[in-house]
N, C-alpha and C positions, 0 to 999 in steps of 0.2 A: 378326607378334607373336611373339617371343622371353622365355625366361624374365628377370626381373630380376636383375640381378647382385648378389651377396652371401652370405652362409651361410644354406644351407636345411639345418635341421638334422633329421636322420634319426633317427625316434622310435626309442626301443626300445619292443618289447613288454610290457608289466609284466604277469605272471603271478601269482596267488596262489600262498601259502605252498607248497602241492603241486605246483604246475604245470599244474593241470587247469582252469585257466579263466582269462580275462583280466580282471587287476584295473583297471577302468573309472575307479576313483577316482585311482589312482597314473598314469595315463594322462592323466588329465586335468589331473592337476597338473603332470606333465609340461608339456603342450601351452600352460599358463598360464605357465610358466617361459621357455618359448621367445619368449612374445610381450612379457613384460616386459623382456627384456634385449635386444630389437633385432632377432631374426633377422629375414631376408627372405620366409620361406617354410618350410612343413615337409614333409617328405618320408615317406609311411605306407609299410608293409606291403614296408619294402627287407629286405635282408639284415640288417640289424643288428634290425630288426622282428622279425626270424623267419617270416617271412611262410611259405617254404613248409612250415614247421612247424604252421601253423594251418589249422583247418577253414576253410570255405566260411562258416561261421556269426560264427564268429570272424573272420575277417578284416573281415565287414559291421560286428559289433561295433563294433572299432578304429576305423573308417572313422568310423560313426557318433559315438562316443566324442570323437572330433579334432573334428568338423565341429560338436559341440554347446558346444564348450569354448571355443571362439575363434574367431577373424577370421582368421587369415592363409591367405592358399593354400596350395594342395596340390598337389604330387608325389605321385600314387599309381600303387605299385610292381606289375607281375605278374612272377611268377615263372615262368610255364610256357614253352615256346618253341616249341610247335606253335601254329599259326593258331588250331585250333577251342578249343584248351583256353586260349590267350590271351583269347580272345572270352568264354568260359564265366565266367574269372575277373574281365574286366573289366564284364561286364553283372552280377555279383555285388554289386557294389561303387558303379558309377558313379552309380545312381540315388541313392546316399546321397551322396556327394559332391557333386552337382550343379553349381552355379554358383562353388563352391568350388576346382574341378579347374580346376590352369594348366597340369597335364601326365600322360597317362599313361606310366609310366617303361617301359620294353618292352627285353627283352634281346638284344645281339646273338645269331641263330639261325644265322648260317652264314657261312663263311669266304669265300664269292663274292658279292663285290657285288652282282652282278645279281639272285640270289638273294634278298639281305637288303633291298635295296630294293623288291624285288616283295612280301617279308614286311611289311614296314614300311607301304606304301602300303594293302596289304589290311587290315591293323588299323586304319590311319585311316579307311579308308572304311566296315569295319563299325562301328567303334565312333564314330565322327564328332567324334574327341578329337584335339586336338595331343599329338604324342610327344615324350618324352626317350627319349634312346636311350642304353643302358647298356653299358658295353663293360667286362665284368670276367671274364676266360675262368676265373678260380680257380673259379668259382662257376657258370657257365654250362657251361662244360668247351668253348666255342667260342672259339678265338682266330682273329682275322682282321687282317692287316697293317694299320698306321694308313692306309697311301694309299687300300686296298680300303674302310676305313671312309670316308674322305672322299669317295670316288666313289661310294658308295649314299648317304650323307646327303645329298649334292648331288642327289640323283634325289627325294627325297621332300619335297614341299613343306611338308607338316604337322607337321616337327622342329622343337621350339622351343628345343633343348639336346642335347647330350651329356655324361654323364655317364664320364668316364673313368678305368679302375680297372684298365688294362691296364699291369702293371709291366716296365719301367720307366717309370713314369706321366710325368715330366718332359719325355722326347722325343715321347711321344705327343702332350701337351698342347700343345706348340709345334709340331707338324707339323697337327693338329685346328686350333689358332687359327687359322695362316696358311692353311687350305685351305678353313675354311668362315663364312659370316656367322651362325653362332648360336654362343651364348657356351657355352663349355667350363667344367666345373665339375670339380674332381678330389674326389678321395674318401679311401679308404684309411687311414681313420684321422684324416690329416690329415699323416701322414707325410712329406710331399712337398710342404705346402701352400705353403711360401715358393717354394719353385722352380717352383712351378705359374703362381703368380702371377706370377712374372718371365719366365715363357715364356707369358703371354697369358691364363690361368685368369680367368675372371668371379667365380670365389669358390669356396667349398667346399659339397661336398653329403655330409655324412658323419656318422656318430652319436660321436663324442667326447664323453667325460662332462662335459669343461667347456667347453661350446661358447661361455663368455665368450672363451674364447683364440681361436677361431678368430676371431670377430666381432672381437676386438682387432687382429688380425694382418691380416686384410683390410681393416679400416679403417686402419689404420696403413701399407699398401702403399698405398691409394687417396690417401690424406693427404701420405706423405713418403717414398712408393718403398720400395725396395728395403733401404736401411739402416734406416731407423725400420720395417719389418715385421720385420724380423731381430732389431731389439732387442728388440721385445716378446715375438716369440715363442719365443726361446732359454730363457723361463722357463717356457714352457711344454712343452717337447718331452721332455722326460726322462721326464715322464708319458702323453704319445703315444707316446713309443718303447715303455714299459711295457705299456700297454693292450694293443699290437699284439703279441701274441704268439699264434703258431697255435695254434688246439686251445682256447684257456684266454680267449681276447680278449672275446668276450661275456662271461661269467662274471665278467672283470674289472671292465668296463663297469659290468656292472649292479650288482654290487657297490659300485662307487664313485657311482652314481645313490642307491643306499641310504644310504650316508655321508652323503651329501651332502642326503639328504632329500626327495628326488623322486621316490622309489619306496618301495614298503612293502618286497618281498621282491626277493631276486636268482635265484630260480628260473629255469631254462634248459630248455628241450628238447633231446635229443639228436639230433644229433651234436653238438651244444656240449657241452662237458665244466666241471665243478664244480673251479676252481681250487684247489689246496691251499692249506692254512691258512697255510703260510708266505710264499706271493705274496699273501695278504689282509693281514699284518701288512706288507709289505713295499709295499703300495699305500696303505696309511694314510699310511706315510712321505712316499711322492710327494706324496699330496693336500696334507699341512700345509704342503709346500713352494711350493704350484700357486696361483699368485694368483686368488682369487676362488672357489677351490675349497669350501674348509670357513668 
């Protein structure tokens, strides 16, 4: 079994105005929106969902709310790197995810392929879950050569997909797609989506605030190839590029979701920063010019 190709939307975790609690009504609204536009599935407790800044109780609330708000299959993220911590995070939310779980997303935790495959097999054995392997060294702090990642994943029968976010991502996606029999999904806000598709990606798993664009690009590539996807995607690229600014990316995307009526507040938790007001004005200009945004 592997993950279905397409767009797996990464959910933001909406917070109350003061940032002190999860805004479950806004979260449910996001879920319904993704279902209405035809997403393949949803990813919860990812980097875009500020999972590392949530308490165990809040993580459970997030998964519980998502499960209660729709029917799409779920990839549930784990932030920890060590086996016992990974298992503790998973054990907290897996009973809530239940049969909706399509994969437990686990971080690359070692540059050594033998150590990584041993870790992943242990996680799979302890949790009895299919795994999505996320390679995101900027967040995990653990780089791995793509060839070594291929070697590690080949030794783990429970892996159902790889989420490749090691920059530059197109060469990594190309090597992973050529070397593995599981689907490879791009992330990084969609910044390299077109090129990732061109070299073998199965779709996108990212938190761009206008996922209609991700769906349009992936659908156009499936039906008409590179030229068709390029023609569609270029209308979204200015916003993709604008939102993917280091340090303030999450704040910009959350403000986008507020302006789109999908969440009530744009509160973020440190270390994410609140963008300056000048960026909010520019964001509105980008949104006005982005198809399906407003």
